[in-house]
C-alpha positions in Angstrom: 0.0 0.0 0.0 1.3 3.5 -0.8 2.8 5.3 2.2 1.7 8.9 2.9 4.3 11.5 1.9 6.2 13.1 4.9 7.3 16.7 4.6 10.6 17.1 6.4 11.1 20.2 8.5 14.4 21.0 6.8 12.6 21.6 3.5 9.6 23.4 5.1 9.8 27.2 5.0 9.9 28.9 8.4 6.8 30.9 8.9 7.3 34.7 8.8 5.8 35.1 12.3 8.6 32.9 13.8 11.3 35.0 12.3 9.6 38.1 13.7 9.6 36.7 17.2 13.3 35.8 16.9 14.1 39.4 15.9 12.0 40.8 18.8 13.8 38.5 21.3 17.2 39.8 20.1 16.1 43.4 20.4 14.7 42.8 23.9 17.9 41.2 25.0 20.0 44.1 23.7 17.7 46.6 25.4 17.9 44.8 28.7 21.7 44.7 28.4 21.9 48.5 27.9 19.5 49.1 30.7 21.5 47.1 33.2 25.0 48.2 32.1 26.9 50.6 34.3 27.4 53.9 32.6 31.1 54.9 32.6 32.2 58.4 33.8 35.3 60.3 32.7 37.3 58.6 35.5 35.9 55.2 35.1 32.6 53.5 36.1 30.2 54.5 38.8 31.4 51.5 40.7 34.6 53.6 41.4 32.5 55.7 43.9 32.2 54.8 47.6 28.4 55.1 47.1 25.8 55.8 44.4 22.7 55.9 46.6 21.6 56.1 50.2 21.0 52.4 50.2 24.8 51.9 49.9 25.4 53.5 53.3 25.2 52.1 56.8 22.4 53.0 59.2 20.9 56.5 58.7 23.9 57.8 56.7 23.2 59.2 53.2 25.2 59.3 50.0 26.4 62.6 48.8 28.0 63.0 45.4 29.9 66.1 44.5 28.7 68.1 41.5 31.3 66.8 39.0 30.5 63.2 39.8 34.1 62.3 40.5 33.7 61.7 44.3 31.1 60.4 46.7 30.9 59.4 50.4 28.4 58.4 53.0 27.8 61.0 55.7 25.5 61.6 58.7 22.9 64.4 58.5 22.5 64.3 62.3 23.5 67.9 63.2 26.2 67.2 65.8 27.8 64.5 63.7 27.6 66.7 60.6 29.2 69.6 62.4 32.0 67.5 63.8 32.9 66.1 60.4 32.2 68.9 57.9 35.4 70.8 58.7 37.5 68.0 57.2 35.6 67.8 53.9 36.6 69.4 50.6 34.6 72.5 49.5 32.9 70.4 46.8 31.7 67.6 49.1 30.7 70.1 51.7 28.4 71.9 49.2 26.9 68.6 48.2 26.4 67.6 51.9 24.8 70.9 52.8 22.3 70.6 49.9 21.5 67.0 50.8 21.2 67.5 54.6 19.8 71.0 54.4 22.4 72.0 57.0 25.2 74.6 56.9 28.7 73.7 58.1 29.4 75.6 61.2 25.9 77.0 61.7 23.7 74.2 62.9 25.1 72.9 66.1 24.4 74.7 69.4 27.5 75.9 71.2 26.7 73.6 74.1 27.0 70.6 71.8 30.5 71.6 70.5 32.5 70.6 73.6 33.9 74.1 74.2 35.2 75.3 77.5 32.5 77.9 77.7 29.6 79.3 75.7 28.4 82.1 78.0 30.0 84.1 80.8 28.1 82.1 83.4 30.2 79.1 82.4 33.3 80.8 83.7 34.6 81.2 87.3 34.8 84.5 89.2 35.2 87.6 87.1 36.3 85.8 83.9 34.3 86.0 80.8 33.8 83.7 77.8 35.6 84.6 74.5 34.6 82.6 71.5 36.7 82.9 68.3 34.9 83.8 65.1 34.6 80.3 63.6 32.9 79.0 66.8 35.4 76.1 67.1 37.3 77.3 70.2 36.4 79.3 73.4 38.1 80.0 76.7 37.5 82.0 79.9 39.6 85.1 80.2 40.2 87.8 82.7 39.5 91.2 81.3 41.2 93.1 84.1 44.1 95.1 82.6 47.1 93.5 84.4 45.9 89.9 83.8 44.8 90.6 80.3 48.2 92.1 79.4 50.1 89.3 81.0 48.1 86.6 79.2 47.3 88.0 75.7 50.7 87.4 74.3 50.2 83.6 74.5 46.9 83.5 72.7 46.3 82.6 69.1 45.4 85.5 66.8 41.8 84.2 66.5 41.2 84.0 70.3 43.0 87.3 70.8 40.7 89.1 68.4 37.7 87.6 70.3 39.2 88.6 73.7 40.0 92.1 72.6 36.4 92.6 71.3 34.9 91.0 74.4 37.0 93.0 76.9 37.4 96.2 75.0 41.1 95.9 75.5 44.1 95.8 73.1 47.0 93.5 73.7 50.1 95.8 74.0 53.2 95.1 71.9 55.2 94.5 75.0 53.0 91.4 75.8 55.0 89.4 73.2 58.2 88.3 74.9 60.9 89.5 72.5 63.4 87.1 74.0 61.3 84.3 72.5 61.9 85.5 68.9 64.8 84.4 66.8 65.5 88.0 65.9 64.1 91.5 66.7 66.2 93.5 64.3 68.5 93.0 61.2 71.5 93.3 63.5 70.5 90.0 65.1 71.0 88.2 61.7 74.2 87.0 60.1 75.8 88.7 57.0 73.3 90.4 54.7 70.3 88.6 56.1 67.4 90.6 57.5 64.9 90.1 60.3 61.3 89.6 59.4 58.6 89.5 62.0 55.1 88.4 61.1 52.2 90.8 61.7 51.0 89.3 65.0 54.5 89.5 66.5 54.5 85.9 67.5 57.2 84.7 65.1 60.3 86.1 63.5 63.3 84.7 61.5 66.3 85.9 59.5 66.1 85.6 55.8 68.0 86.6 52.7 66.6 89.2 50.3 68.9 88.0 47.5 66.4 87.0 44.8 67.6 83.5 44.1 68.0 82.6 47.8 64.6 84.2 48.6 62.9 82.2 45.8 64.6 78.9 46.9 63.4 79.4 50.5 60.0 81.2 50.4 58.1 78.0 49.4 58.8 76.6 52.8 57.5 79.6 54.8 54.1 80.0 56.4 51.8 82.5 54.7 52.3 85.0 57.6 56.1 85.0 57.4 56.0 85.1 53.6 53.9 88.2 53.7 56.3 89.8 56.1 59.3 88.8 54.0 57.8 90.0 50.8 57.1 93.4 52.4 60.6 93.6 53.9 62.5 92.5 50.7 60.1 94.0 48.1 60.0 90.7 46.4 57.2 88.3 45.5 57.6 84.6 46.2 57.6 82.8 42.8 57.7 85.9 40.6 61.2 87.5 40.8 63.7 84.9 39.7 64.2 83.8 36.1 63.8 80.1 35.5 67.5 79.8 34.6 68.4 81.1 38.0 66.3 78.6 40.0 68.7 75.6 39.6 66.0 73.5 37.8 67.0 70.6 35.6 65.4 72.3 32.6 63.5 75.4 31.6 62.9 74.8 27.9 62.8 71.6 25.7 66.3 72.4 24.3 67.7 71.8 27.8 66.8 68.1 27.5 68.6 65.3 25.6 67.3 63.5 22.6 63.6 63.3 22.1 
């Protein structure tokens, strides 16, 4: 008896709807791959950051990302913790943290929570009063009576001195700084052609050379205060007055280098 003809699948055309489904599956897979991929930044991928969302942080901490997207960290928006930490942050991360927490570094913690020696005069003994420096990060009880004020003011930092003078209506006399404590008081105290420079608050002095090359080679190691005093004394500006060829550098132009 004649057997029925069998049509093999290899010779049977694939229906158009099956091809369409295959194409759709490929497109969907590609779309899902794009959606789940990490988007790289100029410095690498977002996985380079310490956090990308609040969920990446412990406890109640939140994730703050600075405006350029290059750095992030978890911080606490609890006011006291925020205040105790914000002074160590960069300007960029501080700006991001202030916006996120709706707090302002230095403004949101009561004085009584800062661990200062005093916040009001009543915190001090006897006739002493509380002087708080302008940034609110340090305070001390001081005696405004003239003899005691004059005997003490030479040992205070410039910030607390300003607060104390304002509080007491007194001015620390120049004699309050012990001249014997300074390395020099006049040019005659220095060797050779060196001169004596005394910073503006009178708390530090040193002998320096006003010879331009020596000045330039040394000024990068001075504090801002002594640099200002030295520039005024020598009529030089740190970094501006010595030609490159006089600085003892390995090279100043490409021609000073070998080969390529």
